[in-house]
N, C-alpha and C positions, 0 to 999 in steps of 0.2 A: 245181619243185614236183612234177613227175611222179616224180622220183627219191625225193623225200621220201615220197610216197604208196607207191611200190613197195617202199621199204626196210622198211616196217612200223613206221615211227616214228608214235607215237600223238599227238604234239603238235608244233605249229609256231607260233612267234610271230614275226611280222615285226619286224625290229630297230627300225623306226620306232614300234613300239607297246609297247616294253618299259617299261611302268609296273609298279609293285608290284602293282596290282590285276589287270592282265592276266596277269602271271606267276603270281600266286596262283591265279587262276581256271584257268589252264592246268595248274598243278601238281595242283590238286584233281581236275580232270577226268581227267587221265592216271592219277593214283593210283587212281582208281575204276575204271580199265580202259576209260575212254571216249576217244574221239578228240577233240582240241581243235585248231582252227585259228583264229588271230586274225582279226579283221574284214578286215584288208588281205590276209591269206593267202586268205581265202574269196573275195574279189573277184578276185584273181589266178587262182584256180582256175576261177571262173566265166568269166572272159575267155578262158582257155585252151580251155575246152570249147565256147565259142561258135564257134571256128574250125573249119569243116567239113573243112578239109584238114590238120588237125593230125596230125603224124606218129604220135603216140601213140594216135590213133584208127584209123589206117590199118595200122600194123604189128603183127604178132603179137609175143608176148613173145620167141619164139625169133628172129624176124627182127631185133628190137631188139638182142638179145644178139650176133647175128652182126655187125650194124653196129658196135656198140661194140668188139668184138674186132678187127675189120678195122681200124678207126680207131686202135686201140692198137698196130697193127703185127704182129698175130699172123697166122701162115700159116693157110691153110684146114685143113691137117692138125692144127695145134695147136688151132684152134677146134673141130674135130670131136672131138678127144680131150676137151677141156674140157666140151663139151656132151653128150658121149655119143652122137654121131651120126656118120654117114659124111661124108667130104669132099664127096661128091656132094650130100648134103643141104645142106651149108653153101653150096656153089656155087648150088644151086637157091634157097635162101633169099636169097642175095645178089642173084641175078637178079630174083627176085620183088620184093624191096625196091626195087631200082633202078627197076623198071617202075612200081611203085606211087608212087614219089616223083618220077618223070619225070627220072631222072638217067641220063646216057649213059655214064659211065665211073667207075672207082674213085676217081679224083681228085675228082670231083664228090661222091661218097659221103663221102670224107674231109672235104671242105669243109663239107658238110651237117652231119656229126657235130660239127665244131668250132663252127659257127654256132649250132647248137641246144643246145650244152652237153652233148652226149652224152659227149664226151671234152673234157678241158681242155688248152689249149696251155700247155706248160711254159716257154715263153720261150726255147726253143732246141732243137736237135736232140739226141736221146739216141742216140748211136752205139753204146752198149754192146750193145744187142740185135743190131744188124747185125754187129758185130765177132764176137760170140758165135756167130752163125749161120755166119760164114765159117770159124771155127775148127773146126767139126764135121767 
């Protein structure tokens, strides 16, 4: 749900609520430029915000982007280039994030990203990135 919110999507309907009436209401609201979340989606959002230690409350947007990029296998230099910051800034954000989340190492950070859905497990290793890096 956090990603739906961050992406700028104006409407979200839980698949368990896909009736004609709900879809019609969502379409009308979004067409008018308003935000629409179905009842179940609203309940999920409320539950997420009730968690005082929720990562999306604790991490800044840049820290979140650094976590995602690290979990996707990007180097600190690549992340710095993507975000328009220095590698030192990326390291600092990584350290701050790990401290905020009480994580001790990068493996824990990756596990956290997978568990929270920040990145998705593809069901196998993608060696193309590692092979490409070795050929440079």
